[in-house]
Structures are given as C-alpha cells and as structure tokens.
C-alpha positions as CSV (number, residue, x, y, z in Angstrom):
1,M,21.1,55.7,-38.9
2,T,23.6,58.6,-37.1
3,A,24.2,59.1,-33.7
4,M,23.1,62.4,-32.7
5,P,20.9,49.9,-6.9
6,P,20.2,51.0,-3.8
7,D,19.6,48.0,-1.2
8,P,17.1,46.3,0.5
9,R,15.9,45.9,-3.3
10,T,12.2,45.4,-3.5
11,T,10.3,42.0,-4.7
12,G,6.6,41.9,-6.4
13,S,6.1,40.7,-9.9
14,L,6.8,43.1,-12.5
15,G,3.5,43.7,-13.5
16,T,3.1,45.4,-9.9
17,G,6.4,47.6,-11.4
18,A,4.7,48.5,-14.3
19,A,1.8,50.1,-12.9
20,A,4.0,51.9,-10.5
21,A,5.7,53.4,-13.5
22,G,2.7,54.0,-15.6
23,A,1.4,56.1,-12.3
24,A,4.5,58.1,-12.7
25,A,4.0,58.7,-15.7
26,E,0.6,59.9,-15.1
27,G,1.4,62.7,-12.6
28,D,-0.9,60.4,-9.8
29,A,1.9,60.8,-7.2
30,R,0.8,64.4,-6.0
31,A,-2.7,63.2,-6.0
32,A,-2.3,59.9,-4.0
33,G,-0.1,61.8,-1.6
34,D,-3.4,64.3,-1.3
35,A,-5.7,61.8,-1.3
36,G,-7.6,62.1,2.5
37,D,-4.8,64.4,4.1
38,P,-7.0,66.2,6.6
39,H,-4.4,69.1,6.5
40,L,-4.8,69.9,2.8
41,D,-5.9,73.3,3.1
42,R,-3.8,74.4,5.8
43,Y,-0.3,74.1,3.9
44,A,1.2,77.6,2.4
45,A,0.5,78.5,-1.2
46,R,4.0,77.4,-2.6
47,T,3.3,73.7,-1.5
48,A,1.4,73.4,-4.8
49,G,4.6,73.2,-6.8
50,M,5.8,70.4,-4.5
51,T,5.9,67.4,-6.5
52,A,7.5,63.7,-7.0
53,S,10.0,63.9,-9.6
54,E,9.4,61.6,-12.5
55,I,13.1,59.9,-11.9
56,R,12.8,59.4,-8.1
57,A,9.0,57.8,-8.5
58,L,10.9,55.0,-11.0
59,F,13.9,54.1,-8.0
60,A,11.6,51.6,-6.8
61,V,11.0,50.0,-10.3
62,A,14.3,50.5,-11.6
63,S,16.5,48.9,-8.2
64,R,14.9,45.9,-9.2
65,P,17.6,43.0,-10.2
66,E,15.6,42.0,-13.1
67,V,15.2,45.5,-14.7
68,V,18.1,47.4,-16.4
69,S,18.2,50.4,-15.1
70,L,19.3,53.3,-17.5
71,A,17.2,55.9,-15.4
72,G,19.5,57.1,-12.5
73,G,22.8,58.9,-12.3
74,M,24.4,57.0,-9.6
75,P,28.1,56.8,-9.2
76,N,29.5,53.5,-9.8
77,L,31.5,53.2,-6.4
78,A,33.6,50.1,-7.2
79,A,36.9,51.6,-7.1
80,L,36.3,53.0,-4.0
81,P,39.2,51.5,-1.4
82,L,36.7,50.8,1.3
83,E,39.2,48.6,3.3
84,S,41.5,51.7,3.8
85,L,38.1,54.0,4.3
86,S,37.2,51.8,7.0
87,V,40.4,52.2,8.8
88,E,40.2,56.0,8.4
89,V,36.7,55.9,9.5
90,A,37.7,54.3,12.9
91,G,40.6,56.8,13.1
92,L,38.6,59.6,13.0
93,V,36.5,58.6,15.0
94,A,38.9,57.3,18.1
95,A,41.2,60.5,17.4
96,E,38.5,63.4,16.7
97,G,35.6,61.4,18.2
98,Q,34.9,64.6,20.3
99,S,34.7,66.9,17.6
100,A,34.0,65.2,14.5
101,L,30.5,64.0,15.9
102,Q,29.4,67.3,17.4
103,Y,28.3,70.6,16.0
104,G,29.7,72.1,13.7
105,S,30.3,75.8,11.7
106,A,27.5,76.5,9.4
107,Q,30.2,77.5,6.7
108,G,31.4,73.8,7.1
109,V,35.0,72.3,8.5
110,P,37.8,74.7,7.4
111,V,40.4,72.0,6.7
112,L,37.9,70.9,4.3
113,R,37.2,74.7,3.0
114,E,41.2,74.5,2.3
115,Q,40.8,71.3,0.3
116,I,38.3,72.5,-2.3
117,G,40.7,74.7,-3.3
118,D,42.9,71.6,-4.7
119,V,39.7,69.8,-5.8
120,M,38.9,73.1,-7.9
121,A,43.1,73.5,-9.0
122,F,43.0,70.1,-10.4
123,E,40.3,71.1,-12.5
124,A,41.3,74.3,-13.7
125,G,44.9,73.4,-13.8
126,S,46.0,75.9,-11.1
127,L,44.1,77.4,-7.9
128,G,44.7,81.4,-10.2
129,A,42.9,79.7,-13.2
130,T,39.9,79.1,-10.8
131,G,38.9,82.8,-11.0
132,G,40.4,82.9,-7.7
133,F,40.3,81.4,-4.6
134,A,40.0,81.5,-0.4
135,P,38.3,79.4,1.9
136,D,36.5,82.0,3.4
137,D,34.4,82.0,0.6
138,V,33.4,78.6,0.0
139,V,30.3,77.6,2.2
140,V,30.1,73.7,2.7
141,T,26.6,72.3,2.0
142,V,24.5,68.7,2.2
143,G,24.8,68.2,-1.8
144,S,25.1,71.3,-4.4
145,Q,21.1,70.3,-4.1
146,S,20.9,71.7,-0.8
147,A,22.9,74.9,-2.4
148,L,20.9,75.3,-4.8
149,D,17.8,74.8,-2.9
150,M,19.4,77.8,-0.5
151,L,20.3,80.0,-3.6
152,T,16.7,79.7,-4.5
153,R,15.0,80.4,-1.3
154,L,17.5,83.5,-1.1
155,F,16.7,85.0,-4.5
156,V,13.4,84.1,-5.8
157,D,10.1,85.6,-4.6
158,P,6.8,83.7,-6.3
159,G,6.5,84.7,-9.9
160,D,10.2,85.5,-9.9
161,V,11.8,84.4,-13.7
162,V,14.8,81.6,-13.5
163,L,17.1,81.0,-16.9
164,A,17.6,77.4,-17.4
165,E,18.5,75.6,-20.3
166,S,16.6,73.6,-22.3
167,P,16.1,70.7,-21.1
168,S,17.4,70.8,-17.4
169,Y,18.8,69.3,-14.5
170,V,15.3,67.6,-12.3
171,G,16.7,68.7,-8.7
172,A,16.9,72.1,-9.6
173,L,13.5,72.8,-11.5
174,G,12.4,70.8,-8.6
175,S,13.5,73.7,-6.4
176,F,12.1,76.4,-8.6
177,A,8.9,74.6,-8.6
178,A,9.1,74.5,-5.1
179,Y,9.7,78.3,-4.7
180,Q,7.1,79.4,-7.4
181,A,9.7,80.6,-9.8
182,E,8.6,81.4,-13.5
183,V,11.3,79.0,-15.4
184,R,12.1,80.2,-19.2
185,H,14.4,77.6,-20.7
186,V,16.6,78.8,-23.2
187,A,17.9,76.7,-26.1
188,M,20.9,74.3,-26.3
189,D,22.4,72.5,-29.2
190,D,25.9,69.8,-29.2
191,D,28.0,73.1,-27.8
192,G,25.7,73.7,-25.2
193,L,23.7,77.0,-24.3
194,I,23.5,79.2,-27.6
195,P,24.5,82.9,-27.1
196,A,21.4,84.0,-29.2
197,A,19.1,82.3,-28.0
198,L,20.1,83.7,-24.2
199,D,20.4,86.9,-25.6
200,E,16.9,86.6,-27.2
201,A,15.6,86.1,-23.2
202,L,16.8,88.6,-21.8
203,Q,16.1,91.2,-24.7
204,R,12.1,89.8,-24.1
205,L,12.5,89.9,-19.9
206,A,13.3,93.6,-20.6
207,R,10.9,94.3,-23.0
208,E,8.3,93.2,-20.6
209,G,9.8,95.0,-17.6
210,R,11.3,92.1,-16.1
211,R,14.7,90.6,-15.1
212,A,15.6,87.2,-14.5
213,K,16.7,86.6,-10.9
214,F,19.7,84.3,-12.5
215,L,20.7,81.8,-15.1
216,Y,21.0,78.3,-14.4
217,T,23.4,76.1,-16.1
218,V,25.3,72.8,-16.1
219,P,27.8,73.7,-18.7
220,N,30.2,70.5,-18.1
221,F,28.7,66.6,-19.6
222,H,25.4,68.4,-19.3
223,N,22.5,66.8,-16.9
224,P,20.6,65.5,-18.7
225,V,21.8,66.3,-22.0
226,G,25.7,65.2,-21.7
227,V,26.9,67.8,-24.3
228,S,29.5,70.7,-22.7
229,L,29.4,74.4,-23.6
230,A,31.9,75.4,-26.0
231,A,35.0,76.9,-25.0
232,D,34.8,80.0,-27.3
233,R,30.6,80.6,-25.6
234,R,31.4,81.1,-22.7
235,P,32.9,84.3,-22.2
236,E,30.1,85.6,-24.7
237,I,27.6,83.4,-22.0
238,V,29.2,85.6,-19.0
239,E,29.2,89.0,-20.9
240,L,25.6,88.8,-21.9
241,C,24.5,88.0,-18.4
242,R,26.9,91.0,-16.5
243,R,25.5,93.4,-19.5
244,H,21.7,92.6,-18.4
245,G,22.7,92.8,-14.5
246,V,22.0,88.6,-14.3
247,L,23.5,86.4,-11.7
248,I,24.9,83.0,-12.9
249,V,25.0,79.8,-11.1
250,E,27.3,77.2,-12.4
251,D,26.4,73.5,-11.8
252,N,29.6,71.9,-12.1
253,P,29.6,68.2,-10.6
254,Y,30.5,66.5,-13.6
255,G,33.6,68.7,-15.1
256,L,36.4,66.1,-13.3
257,L,34.4,63.3,-15.5
258,G,36.0,64.3,-19.3
259,F,37.0,61.0,-20.6
260,D,39.9,62.6,-22.0
261,G,40.8,64.2,-19.0
262,Q,39.4,67.1,-20.7
263,T,38.4,70.6,-18.7
264,Y,37.1,73.5,-19.7
265,P,37.4,77.0,-18.1
266,S,34.8,77.9,-15.5
267,L,32.7,80.7,-16.0
268,R,33.2,81.5,-12.5
269,S,36.9,82.7,-13.6
270,M,35.7,85.1,-15.9
271,D,33.7,86.8,-13.7
272,P,33.9,85.9,-10.1
273,E,31.9,88.8,-8.6
274,N,29.0,87.2,-11.0
275,V,28.5,83.9,-10.6
276,V,28.3,81.3,-7.9
277,Y,29.9,78.2,-8.2
278,L,28.2,74.8,-7.2
279,G,30.5,71.6,-6.7
280,S,29.6,68.5,-5.4
281,F,31.8,65.2,-3.6
282,S,28.8,62.8,-5.1
283,K,30.3,62.2,-8.5
284,I,34.2,62.0,-7.3
285,F,33.7,60.2,-4.4
286,A,30.9,59.0,-2.2
287,S,27.3,60.7,-3.0
288,G,25.6,58.9,0.5
289,L,28.1,61.4,2.3
290,R,26.2,64.8,1.0
291,V,28.8,67.1,0.8
292,G,29.0,69.4,-1.6
293,W,29.7,73.3,-1.8
294,A,29.2,76.7,-3.1
295,L,31.8,79.1,-3.9
296,A,30.4,82.6,-4.0
297,P,30.9,86.5,-3.8
298,H,31.3,87.8,0.0
299,G,27.6,89.2,0.1
300,I,26.3,85.8,-1.2
301,R,28.0,83.6,1.1
302,D,27.1,85.8,4.0
303,K,23.5,85.4,2.7
304,L,24.1,81.7,2.6
305,V,25.7,81.3,5.4
306,L,22.3,83.0,7.6
307,A,19.7,80.1,5.2
308,A,22.2,76.9,6.1
309,E,21.4,77.7,10.0
310,S,18.2,78.1,9.3
311,A,17.5,74.6,7.6
312,T,20.3,72.8,9.0
313,L,21.8,74.3,11.7
314,C,25.3,73.1,10.3
315,P,26.6,70.4,7.4
316,P,27.7,67.3,9.0
317,A,31.3,68.0,10.6
318,F,31.6,63.8,10.3
319,T,30.6,63.0,6.9
320,Q,32.9,66.7,6.2
321,L,36.2,65.3,8.1
322,V,35.4,61.7,6.3
323,V,35.8,63.4,2.6
324,S,38.9,65.3,4.0
325,R,40.6,62.8,5.6
326,Y,40.2,60.7,2.2
327,L,41.9,63.8,0.0
328,A,44.4,64.1,3.0
329,T,45.2,60.2,2.7
330,H,44.3,58.8,-0.3
331,D,45.4,59.2,-4.4
332,W,42.4,61.0,-5.0
333,R,43.5,61.9,-8.3
334,S,44.5,58.7,-9.6
335,L,40.6,57.2,-8.5
336,V,39.7,60.2,-10.4
337,K,41.1,59.0,-13.6
338,S,40.1,55.7,-13.2
339,F,36.4,56.6,-12.8
340,R,37.3,58.5,-16.0
341,E,38.3,55.3,-17.8
342,M,35.2,53.3,-16.4
343,Y,32.7,55.6,-17.4
344,R,34.8,56.1,-20.8
345,E,34.2,52.2,-21.1
346,R,30.5,52.2,-20.4
347,C,29.8,55.3,-22.6
348,E,31.2,53.3,-25.5
349,A,29.0,50.3,-24.5
350,M,26.2,52.3,-24.8
351,L,27.2,54.7,-27.6
352,G,27.4,50.9,-29.6
353,A,24.4,49.5,-28.7
354,L,22.7,52.5,-29.7
355,E,24.0,52.2,-32.8
356,T,23.5,48.6,-33.3
357,H,20.0,48.3,-31.8
358,L,17.9,51.3,-31.8
359,P,15.5,51.6,-35.2
360,D,16.1,54.1,-37.5
361,G,14.5,57.9,-36.9
362,C,16.3,57.8,-33.4
363,R,19.4,59.9,-32.6
364,W,21.5,60.8,-29.3
365,T,24.3,62.9,-28.2
366,R,28.0,61.8,-27.9
367,P,29.0,62.7,-24.6
368,Q,33.1,63.2,-23.8
369,G,32.4,62.8,-20.0
370,G,29.9,62.8,-17.3
371,F,27.1,60.1,-16.9
372,F,24.3,60.5,-19.5
373,V,23.2,60.3,-23.3
374,W,20.0,62.4,-24.6
375,A,18.0,59.9,-26.9
376,T,15.4,62.1,-29.4
377,V,13.0,59.3,-30.4
378,P,11.0,59.4,-33.8
379,E,7.7,61.6,-34.1
380,G,4.6,60.1,-32.7
381,V,6.4,58.3,-29.7
382,D,5.9,59.6,-26.0
383,T,8.3,58.5,-23.8
384,R,6.5,59.1,-20.8
385,A,3.5,56.7,-22.6
386,M,6.3,54.2,-23.0
387,L,7.1,54.1,-19.8
388,P,5.5,51.6,-18.4
389,R,6.0,49.1,-21.4
390,A,9.6,50.1,-21.2
391,V,9.6,48.4,-17.5
392,T,7.8,45.6,-18.5
393,A,10.2,44.5,-20.5
394,R,12.8,44.9,-18.2
395,V,14.4,48.4,-19.1
396,A,13.8,52.1,-16.8
397,Y,14.9,55.0,-18.6
398,A,13.8,59.1,-17.6
399,S,11.3,60.3,-20.0
400,G,12.6,63.5,-21.0
401,T,9.5,65.6,-19.7
402,G,11.0,65.4,-16.3
403,F,13.5,68.2,-17.4
404,H,11.6,70.5,-18.6
405,A,9.2,73.2,-16.6
406,D,6.5,72.6,-18.6
407,G,6.4,68.7,-19.5
408,S,7.3,68.9,-22.9
409,G,10.5,66.8,-24.0
410,S,8.0,63.6,-24.9
411,R,9.9,62.7,-27.8
412,H,13.2,62.4,-25.3
413,M,14.5,60.1,-23.0
414,R,18.0,60.1,-20.9
415,L,20.2,57.1,-20.6
416,S,22.3,57.0,-18.3
417,F,25.4,54.7,-18.4
418,C,26.9,55.4,-15.0
419,Y,26.1,52.5,-12.9
420,P,25.5,49.2,-14.6
421,P,28.3,47.3,-16.4
422,P,28.7,47.4,-20.5
423,E,27.1,44.0,-20.7
424,R,24.1,45.7,-18.8
425,I,24.0,48.4,-21.0
426,T,24.4,46.4,-24.1
427,E,21.3,44.3,-23.0
428,G,19.3,47.4,-21.7
429,V,19.5,49.3,-25.1
430,R,18.1,46.1,-26.9
431,R,15.3,45.8,-24.4
432,L,14.4,49.2,-24.9
433,A,14.8,48.9,-29.2
434,G,12.2,46.4,-29.0
435,V,9.7,47.9,-26.7
436,L,10.9,51.3,-29.5
437,D,10.1,48.7,-32.6
438,G,6.7,47.8,-30.9
439,E,5.3,51.5,-30.3
440,L,6.9,52.5,-34.4
441,D,4.9,49.3,-35.2
442,L,1.4,50.2,-33.6
443,L,2.0,54.0,-35.1
444,R,2.3,52.3,-38.5
445,T,-0.9,50.4,-38.1
446,F,-2.6,53.2,-36.9
447,G,-1.5,55.5,-39.8
448,V,0.7,57.6,-38.3
449,A,3.8,58.8,-40.2
450,G,6.5,56.9,-39.8
451,P,10.3,57.5,-38.7
452,R,12.6,59.5,-40.6
453,H,15.9,59.0,-40.8
454,G,18.1,59.7,-37.8
455,T,20.3,63.0,-38.6
456,P,23.4,63.8,-36.6
457,G,22.9,63.9,-32.7
458,G,22.2,66.6,-30.3
459,P,19.3,67.9,-28.5
460,Q,16.0,69.6,-30.8
461,A,16.6,73.1,-30.5
462,P,13.4,74.2,-29.1
463,A,11.8,77.9,-28.7
464,V,14.3,79.9,-26.5
465,D,11.4,80.4,-24.2
466,T,9.0,77.5,-23.5
467,A,8.0,78.3,-20.3
C-alpha cells in the first residue's frame, strides 16, 4: 500500500449517535427543519441553498468522549498560556473597559490592523514581500468566514459563476450556495490547483459568453486536501485570472503552519489589485474569539466596510483588543513554532497509522502543514453511506461529499489530525480500518470488483467543470 471537543459533552447511546450521523449522511437536516414550519412559503428563494453542512451535523456525535473524532478542524489550544492571558484580559477590562466594551469601527480597531501587518510579514519574510501593506486596506472581520460571506454577497447575483478547487472548503461552498452561485470546480493534484484545468474552465466560460465573478482558492495546506499550490504554478494562476478579468479570493488560514516552517509567496504579492487576501487568528491563536481579516484593494475595502456595517454594525472591539494584547505581550512567533511541531507530530502519527492499518486500495495525501489528510478509498465504497457504521465503531470522519458543490466525492474522506493526541489518532485510524474492511468484505460477498492496489497519493483529478 502506498500513500497518496467542545463541552458540554452529550450523553446517550452510540446507536442514537449513529442514527444522527445517518440522518446527516442522507441529507435530512433541512427537511427536518422545514417540517411543520408555518413560515415556509414566506422565505426568500435564496434560502433554498441554505442547508446544514455534513460536518456541522457530525459535531454532536463526534464530541462524545468514546468517539475518536477525525472529522472537525478544531485547533488544539493546549499550548496557549492561559494563565498569563487571563491576567491580560483582566487588565484590558480594568484599563480599557470603557472603549473595549463599546461599539467600534466597522473596519476594525486601528492598532490590530497595524499588527496584522506584522503577522503577514512573519509569514512572507518581510512586509515588502506581502505585496505592499497599508493598515487602512485591512478590514477586521468576525473570523475569515464572515469576510468570505460578505465578499460573496458583494459580488454574486443568483446564477453567477464562482470557480473553486475540487474539492473545496465546506464553509465557502455554504456561502456560495446561500447566495445562489453556480460553483464550477477546477481540478487539483499533489501540487494544488492545475493551471491547465483553470485555463480550460475560463475558456469554457468565455465560449458560453460568461465570466466567473471570482476564483476562490486555499493555496497553502489546503482544506480539505492538505496539499499546497506549487510555487511555480502561482504566477501562472495569477496571470490566467488577470487575463480573463477574474478576481482571486485567496484564503490563507494555515499559511504559518508548515511543519518545517516553509511558507509560500502569496498570490496577492503577485497582483495586489486583483486579489483579496483573507487571514485568520483562529489557527494561530484562538478560534473562539472569531477574529479574521480581509486585505483588499481600496474599492473592495470600502464595500466590505459597508457590508460589515449592515451585517454586524461592527466587529467586537473586545475580542480584537484581546488579540492585540496577545500579539503585543506574548512571544507569539515562538508559539506558532510550537504549534507547527505539535501538528507535525500528530500528522506523522496519522500517516503512520494509515500505512499500518488501512487496506490495500486506499491512498492519501502527505501534507507538509495544516490540519488535514485527504484519503481515497477503493472503488465501490461510499464514505457518506459508511459514516453511520463508522460512528457505531466509535470513529468519525468527514465524507468527501461535503466538499463538492454537486455532492460528488463519495470515494473520499477528510481526516483531521489537529485535535486528538497521537495515541487517539492511531486508535481512530485502527477503528476506521476495521469499518473499511467490513465494507470491502460486503463488496466481495456481493460480487463487486475488489480493491485495487494503491498508487501514490493525492486527490483524484475530476473533470475541470463538475458543477
């Protein structure tokens, strides 16, 4: 074979959990929510695209202590200096409570917008290498998900085309669906988004007399695949989008989490006027504070501020100032390095367990950073249908179907190594392998072609346009 949390914890039987996972796998969440709703005929047409993500539906089950969750992308906060942070938070309230607990600017606290430049410079190697940075071009958002949602609202009318990698981040797909975008997926391989596939997708749109509103991409340690866009492909991707007049939305929550400290040149640095860069403190500090940012060309920045005012009036000043104090008073750079080492250890545990336990015919990616491994199972196995049986075996994962706008990807699964400790990861993979063995036994019993021996990892390259 070759390689290609939250409390309170719920109680109850595993059978109930398996049933819940089965309902999610069958896509019943929205139907259940609509049952008996007297307002059903009053909703806007766009709410038809608002469905519960498969991953969110898993959380109630996967957070149970007896289940090893390889499903969610929750960062591990064990390394955070909680005692000193509690002192800083108390000091913030005592010294700046009148402003920290008051309404703020829709663009964000000025001091944090300046410090975001330091964070980006740490990744890029210098402030100049970020593509040029001005605090006034930063809009602080309620997590980068908020920025993504606002950008979709600003650019997408019903039926407009958005290009996204295949597979793509489930939260992005949720926003695109909510605003009734037509998502056209573009193929990836072990080196990330394939320029030739992007070129073909853009040319196909041109032949149709259409143009994508933007390309959405996670170029570094991709969610869900774990691979990074090769350095030599980046200028080509940027040039293709420039030539076709397509904006790039560069989502970079994992860029500082390369296991060996490796970072990549941002797409924004190659064309600052045609790229909106999204960043987040969720993976390098605390996801619960919900602080992210967008670095955008001036015109888009102004529209983002207006969108923020209409959506939330302003992002919470208190959480922004907590992040600001953390950056000012703690050695956050060293903490990022400790995160890298922790996630490297967990990734190695997962890769070793996959090699040891998974049956022939499986393959997976070998990430060099981030949180995720993307696994492919033998032909005939449906990871979405298998999920209830996995939960019964006390292990959870995210089916590949949740990462495709058209529900394809049933031969894939996302395995997250960021949260469980190494020994739990190993046990979770062992349980998962047992479930897969059972599925393959069923396939053999009923005369379906058995598994083929695996080939080097990486996502299968689907058609350029799978929407």
